mmJSON file of the N, C-alpha and C atoms, coordinates in Angstrom:
{"data_MODEL":{"atom_site":{
"group_PDB":["ATOM","ATOM","ATOM","ATOM","ATOM","ATOM","ATOM","ATOM","ATOM","ATOM","ATOM","ATOM","ATOM","ATOM","ATOM","ATOM","ATOM","ATOM","ATOM","ATOM","ATOM","ATOM","ATOM","ATOM","ATOM","ATOM","ATOM","ATOM","ATOM","ATOM","ATOM","ATOM","ATOM","ATOM","ATOM","ATOM","ATOM","ATOM","ATOM","ATOM","ATOM","ATOM","ATOM","ATOM","ATOM","ATOM","ATOM","ATOM","ATOM","ATOM","ATOM","ATOM","ATOM","ATOM","ATOM","ATOM","ATOM","ATOM","ATOM","ATOM","ATOM","ATOM","ATOM","ATOM","ATOM","ATOM","ATOM","ATOM","ATOM","ATOM","ATOM","ATOM","ATOM","ATOM","ATOM","ATOM","ATOM","ATOM","ATOM","ATOM","ATOM","ATOM","ATOM","ATOM","ATOM","ATOM","ATOM","ATOM","ATOM","ATOM","ATOM","ATOM","ATOM","ATOM","ATOM","ATOM","ATOM","ATOM","ATOM","ATOM","ATOM","ATOM","ATOM","ATOM","ATOM","ATOM","ATOM","ATOM","ATOM","ATOM","ATOM","ATOM","ATOM","ATOM","ATOM","ATOM","ATOM","ATOM","ATOM","ATOM","ATOM","ATOM","ATOM","ATOM","ATOM","ATOM","ATOM","ATOM","ATOM","ATOM","ATOM","ATOM","ATOM","ATOM","ATOM","ATOM","ATOM","ATOM","ATOM","ATOM","ATOM","ATOM","ATOM","ATOM","ATOM","ATOM","ATOM","ATOM","ATOM","ATOM","ATOM","ATOM","ATOM","ATOM","ATOM","ATOM","ATOM","ATOM","ATOM","ATOM","ATOM","ATOM","ATOM","ATOM","ATOM","ATOM","ATOM","ATOM","ATOM","ATOM","ATOM","ATOM","ATOM","ATOM","ATOM","ATOM","ATOM","ATOM","ATOM","ATOM","ATOM","ATOM","ATOM","ATOM","ATOM","ATOM","ATOM","ATOM","ATOM","ATOM","ATOM","ATOM"],
"id":[1,2,3,4,5,6,7,8,9,10,11,12,13,14,15,16,17,18,19,20,21,22,23,24,25,26,27,28,29,30,31,32,33,34,35,36,37,38,39,40,41,42,43,44,45,46,47,48,49,50,51,52,53,54,55,56,57,58,59,60,61,62,63,64,65,66,67,68,69,70,71,72,73,74,75,76,77,78,79,80,81,82,83,84,85,86,87,88,89,90,91,92,93,94,95,96,97,98,99,100,101,102,103,104,105,106,107,108,109,110,111,112,113,114,115,116,117,118,119,120,121,122,123,124,125,126,127,128,129,130,131,132,133,134,135,136,137,138,139,140,141,142,143,144,145,146,147,148,149,150,151,152,153,154,155,156,157,158,159,160,161,162,163,164,165,166,167,168,169,170,171,172,173,174,175,176,177,178,179,180,181,182,183,184,185,186,187,188,189,190,191,192],
"type_symbol":["N","C","C","N","C","C","N","C","C","N","C","C","N","C","C","N","C","C","N","C","C","N","C","C","N","C","C","N","C","C","N","C","C","N","C","C","N","C","C","N","C","C","N","C","C","N","C","C","N","C","C","N","C","C","N","C","C","N","C","C","N","C","C","N","C","C","N","C","C","N","C","C","N","C","C","N","C","C","N","C","C","N","C","C","N","C","C","N","C","C","N","C","C","N","C","C","N","C","C","N","C","C","N","C","C","N","C","C","N","C","C","N","C","C","N","C","C","N","C","C","N","C","C","N","C","C","N","C","C","N","C","C","N","C","C","N","C","C","N","C","C","N","C","C","N","C","C","N","C","C","N","C","C","N","C","C","N","C","C","N","C","C","N","C","C","N","C","C","N","C","C","N","C","C","N","C","C","N","C","C","N","C","C","N","C","C","N","C","C","N","C","C"],
"label_atom_id":["N","CA","C","N","CA","C","N","CA","C","N","CA","C","N","CA","C","N","CA","C","N","CA","C","N","CA","C","N","CA","C","N","CA","C","N","CA","C","N","CA","C","N","CA","C","N","CA","C","N","CA","C","N","CA","C","N","CA","C","N","CA","C","N","CA","C","N","CA","C","N","CA","C","N","CA","C","N","CA","C","N","CA","C","N","CA","C","N","CA","C","N","CA","C","N","CA","C","N","CA","C","N","CA","C","N","CA","C","N","CA","C","N","CA","C","N","CA","C","N","CA","C","N","CA","C","N","CA","C","N","CA","C","N","CA","C","N","CA","C","N","CA","C","N","CA","C","N","CA","C","N","CA","C","N","CA","C","N","CA","C","N","CA","C","N","CA","C","N","CA","C","N","CA","C","N","CA","C","N","CA","C","N","CA","C","N","CA","C","N","CA","C","N","CA","C","N","CA","C","N","CA","C","N","CA","C","N","CA","C","N","CA","C","N","CA","C","N","CA","C","N","CA","C"],
"label_alt_id":[null,null,null,null,null,null,null,null,null,null,null,null,null,null,null,null,null,null,null,null,null,null,null,null,null,null,null,null,null,null,null,null,null,null,null,null,null,null,null,null,null,null,null,null,null,null,null,null,null,null,null,null,null,null,null,null,null,null,null,null,null,null,null,null,null,null,null,null,null,null,null,null,null,null,null,null,null,null,null,null,null,null,null,null,null,null,null,null,null,null,null,null,null,null,null,null,null,null,null,null,null,null,null,null,null,null,null,null,null,null,null,null,null,null,null,null,null,null,null,null,null,null,null,null,null,null,null,null,null,null,null,null,null,null,null,null,null,null,null,null,null,null,null,null,null,null,null,null,null,null,null,null,null,null,null,null,null,null,null,null,null,null,null,null,null,null,null,null,null,null,null,null,null,null,null,null,null,null,null,null,null,null,null,null,null,null,null,null,null,null,null,null],
"label_comp_id":["HIS","HIS","HIS","HIS","HIS","HIS","TRP","TRP","TRP","ALA","ALA","ALA","TRP","TRP","TRP","LYS","LYS","LYS","TYR","TYR","TYR","PRO","PRO","PRO","GLN","GLN","GLN","ILE","ILE","ILE","LEU","LEU","LEU","HIS","HIS","HIS","ARG","ARG","ARG","ASP","ASP","ASP","ILE","ILE","ILE","SER","SER","SER","GLN","GLN","GLN","GLY","GLY","GLY","ASN","ASN","ASN","ILE","ILE","ILE","LEU","LEU","LEU","VAL","VAL","VAL","ARG","ARG","ARG","GLU","GLU","GLU","LYS","LYS","LYS","ASN","ASN","ASN","GLY","GLY","GLY","GLU","GLU","GLU","ILE","ILE","ILE","TYR","TYR","TYR","GLY","GLY","GLY","VAL","VAL","VAL","LEU","LEU","LEU","ASN","ASN","ASN","ASP","ASP","ASP","TRP","TRP","TRP","ASP","ASP","ASP","LEU","LEU","LEU","ALA","ALA","ALA","ILE","ILE","ILE","TRP","TRP","TRP","LEU","LEU","LEU","ASN","ASN","ASN","ASP","ASP","ASP","GLN","GLN","GLN","ARG","ARG","ARG","ASP","ASP","ASP","GLY","GLY","GLY","LEU","LEU","LEU","THR","THR","THR","SER","SER","SER","LYS","LYS","LYS","PHE","PHE","PHE","ARG","ARG","ARG","THR","THR","THR","GLY","GLY","GLY","THR","THR","THR","LYS","LYS","LYS","PRO","PRO","PRO","TYR","TYR","TYR","MET","MET","MET","ALA","ALA","ALA","HIS","HIS","HIS","GLU","GLU","GLU"],
"label_asym_id":["A","A","A","A","A","A","A","A","A","A","A","A","A","A","A","A","A","A","A","A","A","A","A","A","A","A","A","A","A","A","A","A","A","A","A","A","A","A","A","A","A","A","A","A","A","A","A","A","A","A","A","A","A","A","A","A","A","A","A","A","A","A","A","A","A","A","A","A","A","A","A","A","A","A","A","A","A","A","A","A","A","A","A","A","A","A","A","A","A","A","A","A","A","A","A","A","A","A","A","A","A","A","A","A","A","A","A","A","A","A","A","A","A","A","A","A","A","A","A","A","A","A","A","A","A","A","A","A","A","A","A","A","A","A","A","A","A","A","A","A","A","A","A","A","A","A","A","A","A","A","A","A","A","A","A","A","A","A","A","A","A","A","A","A","A","A","A","A","A","A","A","A","A","A","A","A","A","A","A","A","A","A","A","A","A","A","A","A","A","A","A","A"],
"label_entity_id":["1","1","1","1","1","1","1","1","1","1","1","1","1","1","1","1","1","1","1","1","1","1","1","1","1","1","1","1","1","1","1","1","1","1","1","1","1","1","1","1","1","1","1","1","1","1","1","1","1","1","1","1","1","1","1","1","1","1","1","1","1","1","1","1","1","1","1","1","1","1","1","1","1","1","1","1","1","1","1","1","1","1","1","1","1","1","1","1","1","1","1","1","1","1","1","1","1","1","1","1","1","1","1","1","1","1","1","1","1","1","1","1","1","1","1","1","1","1","1","1","1","1","1","1","1","1","1","1","1","1","1","1","1","1","1","1","1","1","1","1","1","1","1","1","1","1","1","1","1","1","1","1","1","1","1","1","1","1","1","1","1","1","1","1","1","1","1","1","1","1","1","1","1","1","1","1","1","1","1","1","1","1","1","1","1","1","1","1","1","1","1","1"],
"label_seq_id":[1,1,1,2,2,2,3,3,3,4,4,4,5,5,5,6,6,6,7,7,7,8,8,8,9,9,9,10,10,10,11,11,11,12,12,12,13,13,13,14,14,14,15,15,15,16,16,16,17,17,17,18,18,18,19,19,19,20,20,20,21,21,21,22,22,22,23,23,23,24,24,24,25,25,25,26,26,26,27,27,27,28,28,28,29,29,29,30,30,30,31,31,31,32,32,32,33,33,33,34,34,34,35,35,35,36,36,36,37,37,37,38,38,38,39,39,39,40,40,40,41,41,41,42,42,42,43,43,43,44,44,44,45,45,45,46,46,46,47,47,47,48,48,48,49,49,49,50,50,50,51,51,51,52,52,52,53,53,53,54,54,54,55,55,55,56,56,56,57,57,57,58,58,58,59,59,59,60,60,60,61,61,61,62,62,62,63,63,63,64,64,64],
"pdbx_PDB_ins_code":[null,null,null,null,null,null,null,null,null,null,null,null,null,null,null,null,null,null,null,null,null,null,null,null,null,null,null,null,null,null,null,null,null,null,null,null,null,null,null,null,null,null,null,null,null,null,null,null,null,null,null,null,null,null,null,null,null,null,null,null,null,null,null,null,null,null,null,null,null,null,null,null,null,null,null,null,null,null,null,null,null,null,null,null,null,null,null,null,null,null,null,null,null,null,null,null,null,null,null,null,null,null,null,null,null,null,null,null,null,null,null,null,null,null,null,null,null,null,null,null,null,null,null,null,null,null,null,null,null,null,null,null,null,null,null,null,null,null,null,null,null,null,null,null,null,null,null,null,null,null,null,null,null,null,null,null,null,null,null,null,null,null,null,null,null,null,null,null,null,null,null,null,null,null,null,null,null,null,null,null,null,null,null,null,null,null,null,null,null,null,null,null],
"Cartn_x":[14.813,13.761,14.366,15.365,16.041,16.758,17.485,18.13,17.263,16.108,15.167,14.553,14.296,13.744,14.71,16.055,17.051,17.573,18.009,18.755,17.862,17.144,16.146,14.998,14.754,13.605,12.326,12.137,10.94,10.329,9.001,8.298,7.505,7.769,7.097,5.645,5.211,3.867,3.118,3.839,3.13,4.172,4.865,5.733,4.999,5.23,4.669,5.612,5.319,6.22,6.023,4.965,4.759,5.522,5.937,6.658,8.128,8.667,10.114,10.599,11.62,12.199,13.581,14.013,15.298,15.846,17.245,18.007,19.417,20.033,21.339,22.174,23.368,24.22,25.683,26.379,27.78,27.963,26.957,27.132,26.625,26.255,25.744,24.167,23.503,22.075,21.671,20.782,20.358,18.876,18.366,17.002,16.565,15.296,14.683,13.29,12.965,11.571,10.899,9.718,9.068,7.652,6.868,5.501,5.609,5.973,6.221,4.987,3.797,2.673,2.202,2.278,1.786,2.916,4.022,5.193,5.01,5.527,5.481,6.886,7.187,8.335,8.047,9.001,8.721,8.315,8.919,8.569,7.129,6.486,5.159,4.111,4.503,3.631,2.754,1.486,0.5,0.696,0.439,0.554,-0.728,-0.531,-1.69,-1.796,-2.913,-3.172,-3.309,-2.611,-2.839,-4.042,-4.516,-5.695,-6.977,-6.904,-8.188,-8.169,-7.115,-7.102,-7.03,-7.83,-7.906,-6.744,-6.22,-5.032,-5.394,-4.619,-4.843,-5.805,-6.355,-7.358,-8.691,-9.306,-10.54,-11.581,-12.684,-13.736,-14.264,-14.684,-15.233,-16.498,-17.422,-18.781,-19.12,-19.525,-20.098,-21.21,-21.327,-22.352,-23.709,-23.848,-25.134,-25.568],
"Cartn_y":[3.6,4.209,4.96,5.824,6.686,5.898,4.868,4.025,3.345,2.764,2.112,2.969,4.283,5.21,5.773,5.846,6.365,5.408,4.215,3.231,2.35,1.379,0.697,1.389,2.622,3.512,2.773,2.389,1.879,2.814,3.006,3.913,2.957,3.036,2.155,2.478,3.555,4.061,3.63,3.06,2.804,2.785,3.941,4.084,4.43,3.626,3.873,3.198,3.523,2.958,1.452,0.921,-0.547,-1.313,-0.556,-1.13,-0.913,-0.378,-0.108,-0.949,-1.733,-2.598,-2.204,-1.944,-1.418,-2.323,-2.642,-3.408,-2.852,-3.146,-2.712,-3.968,-4.048,-5.114,-4.636,-4.901,-4.452,-2.972,-2.235,-0.735,-0.097,-0.912,-0.42,-0.591,0.415,0.415,0.015,-1.005,-1.47,-1.226,-0.776,-0.639,-1.463,-2.001,-2.611,-2.136,-1.89,-1.425,-2.734,-2.97,-4.261,-3.852,-4.804,-4.636,-3.85,-4.48,-3.844,-4.133,-4.461,-4.825,-3.663,-2.4,-1.237,-0.673,-1.127,-0.586,-0.583,0.396,0.464,0.942,0.581,1.129,2.512,3.488,4.953,5.13,4.425,4.661,4.147,3.333,2.927,3.774,4.735,5.637,6.373,6.495,7.215,8.725,9.506,10.946,11.358,12.507,13.076,12.492,12.797,12.436,10.918,10.416,8.967,8.649,9.758,9.504,9.119,9.132,8.836,7.351,6.639,5.184,4.504,3.41,2.611,1.601,1.521,0.686,-0.215,-1.321,-2.076,-3.224,-3.771,-4.883,-4.464,-5.358,-5.081,-5.068,-4.24,-4.117,-5.529,-5.641,-6.923,-6.673,-7.513,-7.488,-8.909,-9.071,-10.389,-10.947,-12.173,-12.772,-12.546,-12.555,-12.235,-10.863],
"Cartn_z":[6.289,5.452,4.398,4.757,3.721,2.681,3.122,2.198,1.242,1.767,0.832,-0.239,0.288,-0.582,-1.744,-1.246,-2.188,-3.208,-2.681,-3.613,-4.411,-3.786,-4.634,-5.003,-4.43,-4.727,-4.458,-3.187,-2.571,-1.623,-1.715,-0.807,0.189,1.477,2.422,2.577,2.668,2.916,4.252,5.207,6.439,7.73,7.732,8.821,10.126,11.107,12.437,13.499,14.731,15.801,15.793,15.486,15.47,14.369,13.314,12.291,12.355,13.414,13.602,14.777,14.421,15.576,15.703,17.028,17.406,18.349,18.248,19.306,19.379,20.535,20.793,21.019,20.269,20.399,20.48,21.437,21.519,21.47,22.033,22.029,20.69,19.665,18.426,18.429,17.82,17.737,16.317,16.113,14.871,14.668,13.581,13.433,12.124,12.195,11.025,10.913,9.646,9.281,8.679,9.303,8.848,8.303,7.852,7.324,5.966,5.018,3.719,2.707,3.347,2.503,1.561,2.083,1.264,0.503,0.468,-0.224,-1.71,-2.378,-3.864,-4.453,-5.673,-6.392,-6.72,-6.417,-6.733,-8.143,-9.134,-10.528,-10.922,-10.044,-10.18,-9.589,-8.802,-8.088,-8.995,-8.752,-9.525,-9.426,-10.381,-10.314,-9.584,-8.811,-8.132,-6.734,-6.077,-4.69,-4.513,-3.584,-3.306,-2.45,-1.755,-0.778,-1.513,-2.91,-3.671,-3.896,-3.492,-3.741,-2.441,-2.375,-1.194,-1.081,0.064,0.345,1.568,1.809,2.948,2.703,3.789,3.796,3.192,2.403,1.867,3.018,2.825,3.866,4.166,5.409,5.961,6.518,6.25,6.796,7.212,8.384,8.9,8.083,7.842,7.103,7.643,8.934,9.575,9.28],
"occupancy":[1.0,1.0,1.0,1.0,1.0,1.0,1.0,1.0,1.0,1.0,1.0,1.0,1.0,1.0,1.0,1.0,1.0,1.0,1.0,1.0,1.0,1.0,1.0,1.0,1.0,1.0,1.0,1.0,1.0,1.0,1.0,1.0,1.0,1.0,1.0,1.0,1.0,1.0,1.0,1.0,1.0,1.0,1.0,1.0,1.0,1.0,1.0,1.0,1.0,1.0,1.0,1.0,1.0,1.0,1.0,1.0,1.0,1.0,1.0,1.0,1.0,1.0,1.0,1.0,1.0,1.0,1.0,1.0,1.0,1.0,1.0,1.0,1.0,1.0,1.0,1.0,1.0,1.0,1.0,1.0,1.0,1.0,1.0,1.0,1.0,1.0,1.0,1.0,1.0,1.0,1.0,1.0,1.0,1.0,1.0,1.0,1.0,1.0,1.0,1.0,1.0,1.0,1.0,1.0,1.0,1.0,1.0,1.0,1.0,1.0,1.0,1.0,1.0,1.0,1.0,1.0,1.0,1.0,1.0,1.0,1.0,1.0,1.0,1.0,1.0,1.0,1.0,1.0,1.0,1.0,1.0,1.0,1.0,1.0,1.0,1.0,1.0,1.0,1.0,1.0,1.0,1.0,1.0,1.0,1.0,1.0,1.0,1.0,1.0,1.0,1.0,1.0,1.0,1.0,1.0,1.0,1.0,1.0,1.0,1.0,1.0,1.0,1.0,1.0,1.0,1.0,1.0,1.0,1.0,1.0,1.0,1.0,1.0,1.0,1.0,1.0,1.0,1.0,1.0,1.0,1.0,1.0,1.0,1.0,1.0,1.0,1.0,1.0,1.0,1.0,1.0,1.0],
"B_iso_or_equiv":[0.0,0.0,0.0,0.0,0.0,0.0,0.0,0.0,0.0,0.0,0.0,0.0,0.0,0.0,0.0,0.0,0.0,0.0,0.0,0.0,0.0,0.0,0.0,0.0,0.0,0.0,0.0,0.0,0.0,0.0,0.0,0.0,0.0,0.0,0.0,0.0,0.0,0.0,0.0,0.0,0.0,0.0,0.0,0.0,0.0,0.0,0.0,0.0,0.0,0.0,0.0,0.0,0.0,0.0,0.0,0.0,0.0,0.0,0.0,0.0,0.0,0.0,0.0,0.0,0.0,0.0,0.0,0.0,0.0,0.0,0.0,0.0,0.0,0.0,0.0,0.0,0.0,0.0,0.0,0.0,0.0,0.0,0.0,0.0,0.0,0.0,0.0,0.0,0.0,0.0,0.0,0.0,0.0,0.0,0.0,0.0,0.0,0.0,0.0,0.0,0.0,0.0,0.0,0.0,0.0,0.0,0.0,0.0,0.0,0.0,0.0,0.0,0.0,0.0,0.0,0.0,0.0,0.0,0.0,0.0,0.0,0.0,0.0,0.0,0.0,0.0,0.0,0.0,0.0,0.0,0.0,0.0,0.0,0.0,0.0,0.0,0.0,0.0,0.0,0.0,0.0,0.0,0.0,0.0,0.0,0.0,0.0,0.0,0.0,0.0,0.0,0.0,0.0,0.0,0.0,0.0,0.0,0.0,0.0,0.0,0.0,0.0,0.0,0.0,0.0,0.0,0.0,0.0,0.0,0.0,0.0,0.0,0.0,0.0,0.0,0.0,0.0,0.0,0.0,0.0,0.0,0.0,0.0,0.0,0.0,0.0,0.0,0.0,0.0,0.0,0.0,0.0],
"pdbx_formal_charge":[null,null,null,null,null,null,null,null,null,null,null,null,null,null,null,null,null,null,null,null,null,null,null,null,null,null,null,null,null,null,null,null,null,null,null,null,null,null,null,null,null,null,null,null,null,null,null,null,null,null,null,null,null,null,null,null,null,null,null,null,null,null,null,null,null,null,null,null,null,null,null,null,null,null,null,null,null,null,null,null,null,null,null,null,null,null,null,null,null,null,null,null,null,null,null,null,null,null,null,null,null,null,null,null,null,null,null,null,null,null,null,null,null,null,null,null,null,null,null,null,null,null,null,null,null,null,null,null,null,null,null,null,null,null,null,null,null,null,null,null,null,null,null,null,null,null,null,null,null,null,null,null,null,null,null,null,null,null,null,null,null,null,null,null,null,null,null,null,null,null,null,null,null,null,null,null,null,null,null,null,null,null,null,null,null,null,null,null,null,null,null,null],
"auth_seq_id":[1,1,1,2,2,2,3,3,3,4,4,4,5,5,5,6,6,6,7,7,7,8,8,8,9,9,9,10,10,10,11,11,11,12,12,12,13,13,13,14,14,14,15,15,15,16,16,16,17,17,17,18,18,18,19,19,19,20,20,20,21,21,21,22,22,22,23,23,23,24,24,24,25,25,25,26,26,26,27,27,27,28,28,28,29,29,29,30,30,30,31,31,31,32,32,32,33,33,33,34,34,34,35,35,35,36,36,36,37,37,37,38,38,38,39,39,39,40,40,40,41,41,41,42,42,42,43,43,43,44,44,44,45,45,45,46,46,46,47,47,47,48,48,48,49,49,49,50,50,50,51,51,51,52,52,52,53,53,53,54,54,54,55,55,55,56,56,56,57,57,57,58,58,58,59,59,59,60,60,60,61,61,61,62,62,62,63,63,63,64,64,64],
"auth_comp_id":["HIS","HIS","HIS","HIS","HIS","HIS","TRP","TRP","TRP","ALA","ALA","ALA","TRP","TRP","TRP","LYS","LYS","LYS","TYR","TYR","TYR","PRO","PRO","PRO","GLN","GLN","GLN","ILE","ILE","ILE","LEU","LEU","LEU","HIS","HIS","HIS","ARG","ARG","ARG","ASP","ASP","ASP","ILE","ILE","ILE","SER","SER","SER","GLN","GLN","GLN","GLY","GLY","GLY","ASN","ASN","ASN","ILE","ILE","ILE","LEU","LEU","LEU","VAL","VAL","VAL","ARG","ARG","ARG","GLU","GLU","GLU","LYS","LYS","LYS","ASN","ASN","ASN","GLY","GLY","GLY","GLU","GLU","GLU","ILE","ILE","ILE","TYR","TYR","TYR","GLY","GLY","GLY","VAL","VAL","VAL","LEU","LEU","LEU","ASN","ASN","ASN","ASP","ASP","ASP","TRP","TRP","TRP","ASP","ASP","ASP","LEU","LEU","LEU","ALA","ALA","ALA","ILE","ILE","ILE","TRP","TRP","TRP","LEU","LEU","LEU","ASN","ASN","ASN","ASP","ASP","ASP","GLN","GLN","GLN","ARG","ARG","ARG","ASP","ASP","ASP","GLY","GLY","GLY","LEU","LEU","LEU","THR","THR","THR","SER","SER","SER","LYS","LYS","LYS","PHE","PHE","PHE","ARG","ARG","ARG","THR","THR","THR","GLY","GLY","GLY","THR","THR","THR","LYS","LYS","LYS","PRO","PRO","PRO","TYR","TYR","TYR","MET","MET","MET","ALA","ALA","ALA","HIS","HIS","HIS","GLU","GLU","GLU"],
"auth_asym_id":["A","A","A","A","A","A","A","A","A","A","A","A","A","A","A","A","A","A","A","A","A","A","A","A","A","A","A","A","A","A","A","A","A","A","A","A","A","A","A","A","A","A","A","A","A","A","A","A","A","A","A","A","A","A","A","A","A","A","A","A","A","A","A","A","A","A","A","A","A","A","A","A","A","A","A","A","A","A","A","A","A","A","A","A","A","A","A","A","A","A","A","A","A","A","A","A","A","A","A","A","A","A","A","A","A","A","A","A","A","A","A","A","A","A","A","A","A","A","A","A","A","A","A","A","A","A","A","A","A","A","A","A","A","A","A","A","A","A","A","A","A","A","A","A","A","A","A","A","A","A","A","A","A","A","A","A","A","A","A","A","A","A","A","A","A","A","A","A","A","A","A","A","A","A","A","A","A","A","A","A","A","A","A","A","A","A","A","A","A","A","A","A"],
"auth_atom_id":["N","CA","C","N","CA","C","N","CA","C","N","CA","C","N","CA","C","N","CA","C","N","CA","C","N","CA","C","N","CA","C","N","CA","C","N","CA","C","N","CA","C","N","CA","C","N","CA","C","N","CA","C","N","CA","C","N","CA","C","N","CA","C","N","CA","C","N","CA","C","N","CA","C","N","CA","C","N","CA","C","N","CA","C","N","CA","C","N","CA","C","N","CA","C","N","CA","C","N","CA","C","N","CA","C","N","CA","C","N","CA","C","N","CA","C","N","CA","C","N","CA","C","N","CA","C","N","CA","C","N","CA","C","N","CA","C","N","CA","C","N","CA","C","N","CA","C","N","CA","C","N","CA","C","N","CA","C","N","CA","C","N","CA","C","N","CA","C","N","CA","C","N","CA","C","N","CA","C","N","CA","C","N","CA","C","N","CA","C","N","CA","C","N","CA","C","N","CA","C","N","CA","C","N","CA","C","N","CA","C","N","CA","C","N","CA","C","N","CA","C","N","CA","C"],
"pdbx_PDB_model_num":[1,1,1,1,1,1,1,1,1,1,1,1,1,1,1,1,1,1,1,1,1,1,1,1,1,1,1,1,1,1,1,1,1,1,1,1,1,1,1,1,1,1,1,1,1,1,1,1,1,1,1,1,1,1,1,1,1,1,1,1,1,1,1,1,1,1,1,1,1,1,1,1,1,1,1,1,1,1,1,1,1,1,1,1,1,1,1,1,1,1,1,1,1,1,1,1,1,1,1,1,1,1,1,1,1,1,1,1,1,1,1,1,1,1,1,1,1,1,1,1,1,1,1,1,1,1,1,1,1,1,1,1,1,1,1,1,1,1,1,1,1,1,1,1,1,1,1,1,1,1,1,1,1,1,1,1,1,1,1,1,1,1,1,1,1,1,1,1,1,1,1,1,1,1,1,1,1,1,1,1,1,1,1,1,1,1,1,1,1,1,1,1]
}}}
């Protein structure tokens, strides 16, 4: 996460245990951060509070 934030300057915006994959191979531990659907480039980030803007799946209502 730190590397993605610092070098290509990408903000993930959905860090959770379900989005972190970890494995051990030959005594080395490797981690992968997945689910980049909500990620943004840092220079595209809006000024101010981001909580005013809706992110994620659009609201769903059954036809009935």
